VOTORNU-684425 format. One record per residue (C-alpha): residue in three letters; x, y, z. Coordinates in steps of 0.25 Angstrom, whole numbers, padded with zeros to 4 digits, always signed. Example, Ala and Ser with C-alpha at 12.3 -4.5 7.8 and 13.67 -1.06 7.14 Angstrom:
<nodes>
ALA+0049-0018+0031;SER+0055-0004+0029;
</nodes>
This chain:
<nodes>
MET-0045-0118-0007;ALA-0034-0128-0012;ARG-0031-0119-0025;TRP-0018-0114-0018;ARG-0013-0128-0017;GLY-0015-0132-0031;ARG-0004-0138-0040;GLY+0002-0131-0052;GLY-0003-0118-0056;ASN+0004-0105-0052;ALA+0008-0101-0038;GLY+0000-0088-0040;ARG-0013-0096-0041;ARG-0010-0104-0029;LEU-0006-0092-0021;VAL-0020-0085-0024;PHE-0027-0097-0019;ALA-0018-0098-0007;ILE-0021-0084-0003;LEU-0036-0086-0006;ALA-0036-0098+0003;GLY-0029-0090+0014;VAL-0039-0079+0013;GLN-0051-0089+0014;PHE-0045-0096+0026;VAL-0044-0082+0033;LEU-0058-0080+0030;LEU-0062-0093+0035;LEU-0054-0090+0048;ASP-0062-0077+0049;MET-0075-0084+0048;ALA-0070-0094+0059;PHE-0064-0083+0069;ASN-0074-0071+0065;TRP-0062-0062+0062;ARG-0071-0053+0053;TRP-0081-0050+0064;SER-0070-0048+0075;LEU-0064-0038+0066;HIS-0078-0031+0063;GLN-0080-0031+0078;PHE-0066-0024+0081;PHE-0069-0013+0071;MET-0083-0011+0077;ASP-0078-0010+0091;GLU-0067+0000+0086;ALA-0077+0008+0079;MET-0086+0008+0092;ALA-0074+0012+0101;TYR-0071+0024+0092;GLY-0085+0028+0091;VAL-0086+0027+0076;TYR-0095+0014+0075;GLY-0107+0022+0071;ARG-0099+0029+0059;ARG-0094+0016+0053;GLY-0104+0017+0041;LEU-0096+0025+0031;PRO-0083+0018+0034;GLN-0090+0005+0032;LEU-0096+0009+0019;ILE-0083+0013+0014;GLY-0077+0000+0018;VAL-0088-0008+0011;LEU-0087+0000-0002;THR-0071-0002-0001;LEU-0073-0017+0001;ALA-0083-0017-0011;GLY-0073-0010-0019;MET-0062-0019-0015;ALA-0071-0031-0019;VAL-0073-0026-0033;PHE-0059-0021-0035;SER-0053-0034-0030;SER-0063-0043-0038;ALA-0060-0035-0051;LEU-0045-0036-0048;MET-0045-0051-0046;LEU-0053-0053-0059;MET-0042-0045-0066;ARG-0031-0052-0059;PHE-0036-0066-0061;ARG-0044-0064-0074;ASP-0038-0077-0079;ARG-0041-0085-0067;VAL-0056-0083-0064;GLY-0056-0093-0052;THR-0044-0086-0045;ALA-0051-0073-0047;LEU-0064-0078-0041;ALA-0057-0085-0029;VAL-0049-0072-0026;MET-0062-0063-0028;GLY-0070-0072-0019;THR-0059-0071-0008;LEU-0057-0056-0009;LEU-0072-0054-0008;SER-0072-0063+0004;LEU-0062-0054+0010;ASP-0070-0042+0006;MET-0082-0048+0013;TRP-0074-0050+0025;CYS-0071-0036+0026;LEU-0085-0032+0023;GLU-0090-0040+0035;VAL-0079-0034+0044;LEU-0083-0020+0039;SER-0098-0023+0043;PHE-0105-0012+0036;HIS-0120-0013+0041;PRO-0127-0012+0027;VAL-0118-0022+0021;ASP-0119-0031+0034;HIS-0134-0030+0033;VAL-0133-0037+0019;LEU-0122-0047+0023;TYR-0129-0052+0035;SER-0143-0053+0030;MET-0149-0067+0029;ILE-0151-0074+0016;GLY-0157-0088+0018;GLY-0152-0090+0032;ALA-0138-0085+0030;MET-0132-0071+0029;THR-0129-0065+0016;VAL-0114-0064+0020;SER-0113-0079+0021;TYR-0117-0080+0007;ILE-0107-0070+0002;TRP-0096-0077+0010;ILE-0100-0090+0003;ALA-0101-0084-0011;LEU-0087-0078-0009;SER-0081-0091-0004;MET-0088-0098-0016;ILE-0082-0088-0026;THR-0068-0091-0020;CYS-0070-0106-0021;LEU-0076-0105-0035;GLY-0064-0096-0039;ALA-0054-0107-0034;TRP-0061-0118-0040;LEU-0062-0111-0054;ASP-0047-0108-0053;HIS-0044-0122-0050;ARG-0052-0127-0062;GLY-0045-0117-0071;TYR-0032-0121-0066;ALA-0035-0136-0067;GLN-0039-0134-0081;CYS-0027-0127-0086;
</nodes>
């Protein structure tokens, strides 16, 4: 994501894309080092140690609903905040939804996992979701660059 290094424009625009690049880099490291699953395993081990693993359904459901609410709220907020910069809004929303997806996988609510890890055409559904979110982020950066280049 080279949008943060661009010439001209304002520093705020470059800062947004520098932050997005940083977040995407951390997500890449997560993929390489399996942090999300290590964190999930830690929470699972703790729940088992305290004897509450079997009662995790309601807290997980509340977590899923909270994540869904945060996704809707943050997307609406980004659309309002960047209403005159659709590309930036898309890039930020794609990254925020990627973070939401990361949290959803750490939470690992079984009914949601059943859908996410079902196979479609030789790949898990979650793989397609990650690809789509990455494409939304890239499309947003590209649209922002096109709009900026034409100004």
